[in-house]
Phi, psi and omega in degrees: 000135180238148176253118176270135177230108184255137171248109190235137173303146184303324182291341181264352186301313181302323180296317181287319179297319179298317178299312184291327180283314186281320184276326186241358178061041185258021184307310182282343183266356181278141173232128181236141176231114186265137174240196187296314184241344184221166181231137176264123180245128179236142175198160181256145181221140176290154187303320185286357180249001186300311186291332175297312182295316180299319180298317179296318181293319178292326178297331177276355177099000182291131181083353180242306179263334181199161172065186181223155176223116179246136179242120185245144176281138175250117181286325179215129182196153169284130189278149171278137180305137182299327182297331181286344183249345183285136176259315184207125186297322181293318179293319181299318182298333180280345191225032183303321184244018183290140177276158176290153182304315181296327180288322176300312181298314181298317180297316182292320179299317181295321182284337182283345182283138180259097182269172178299317179298320179296319179298318179298317179296320178297318178297315180296319180293321178294322179296316180296315179294321180295318178296321177299319177293319184293323183256007176064046180241108184291332180296318178297321180296315179295323178298319177296321178294322179296326186278337187294153182235066181259351184295321185301305180300322181294315178294326177299314180293317183292314181290323177299320177291323182295323181258010178060041176259098186299320182297315180292318179298314181297318180297319180297313180295316181298314184291325176293320178298316179298316181298317180292324176297321177297317182295315179296319179296321178295323175298322177298318178295321178294321178299319178291318183294323183266359182304318179298340183254011185299319181292320179294321182277359178059054177288145353285137178291169179300320180294326177287316185292322182294337177273006174251007179270131183294334177297335179299332180298320181294312180292323177296324178295322178296316178298320180296318179297312180297318180294317180298316179294317182296316182292322179299319178290318182296327181294338183257007180225128184285340183267354179265134187287141176281004176299344176303337179294344178297325179299323178294314181297319181292337179275345185242316188294305182302313179294327179294315178295318181300320178298315179297319180299312184291321179296316181292323179293326175299324184281321188242356185301322182295339181275345186246349184221154182262343184281157183288122180269130177278090185298321180295323179294312181294325178294320179295318179297317182296312182291321179296318179298317179295321179293323177299320178299315181296313181298313181296319179300316180298313183293325178294312177302309186297317182294315179298319178298315180297319179297313178299321183288319179296327182268006182289350173296334174279128188299342183289345179265359183266009186287113175253092195272341191298306183289313176303322180294325177294319177297317180296319178296321178296319178296321178297316180296316179299322179295319179297316180297317181295313180295322180293323180294322179293326182271354180074026181251162177260121182291151177290146181290131181256135179286000000 
């Protein structure tokens, strides 16, 4: 159950009250508090109807052109009968767990950012996957894939392109490129560190060699397509697990680390070992692994973009929040300045 709290100009109140009463049957559940220029409207909505109500309110301009809309969680409440809030049974069935447009955008923006903590996790995941490749241990490789955090930048770029948000798209592509460079560099360090033991470990190990087979590109592309589609769907539904992002990590992290290991071993391997190194073999594995990363990244981006675009007929995917949010933030600041001036106070500086 959610509590909606609307701040609406007085001249717009009849329009909103009419919508809530006629479309959702909330006449008896509405509470209004009128002030000099605006009115506060409160009502309760069941979770599966939140995005419907938000879509209707945004279509009227609330929170974008005027006023504010706050949605609060209710931990304990007497529920409103579902029949009073349902508009259409078929539509409801399609969106039981759908997130609101602003929430989808907010979640993707937060995950697309590359923070210091995220970089540390990426380094640790690359180290685990690299050690697994070096010692031929698949469990270590999977553990590294589970730990990696590459889903955010990819979804940021795909969703940014779908809603034509250049800033979000650029940030997603840039952060994924940085993350992959970190992973390849970590693979290079592992290659140098394990070079003295290469003969004992029988390099290239089976796990390293299989990622140098060109047939792997085809199977990797299939994993990338499935992972990109799954994550795009999961990002728009609160009940679907984000574990789908593991498919993305498994398609990118091991081959990226493998490429770094093989390239570095080509450069320094002769200084640490006495056995004859098959340079052509390691070069083929390194280039093939790097090519697999590029191909998989493309298919993940493309598939996620297509999923967002195909589902854009549903209004919850049409949310272009960057500019409206900036306008809304400006209105909030102007309101703070105006109220502070009336009270003779100095407003706090807003970042």
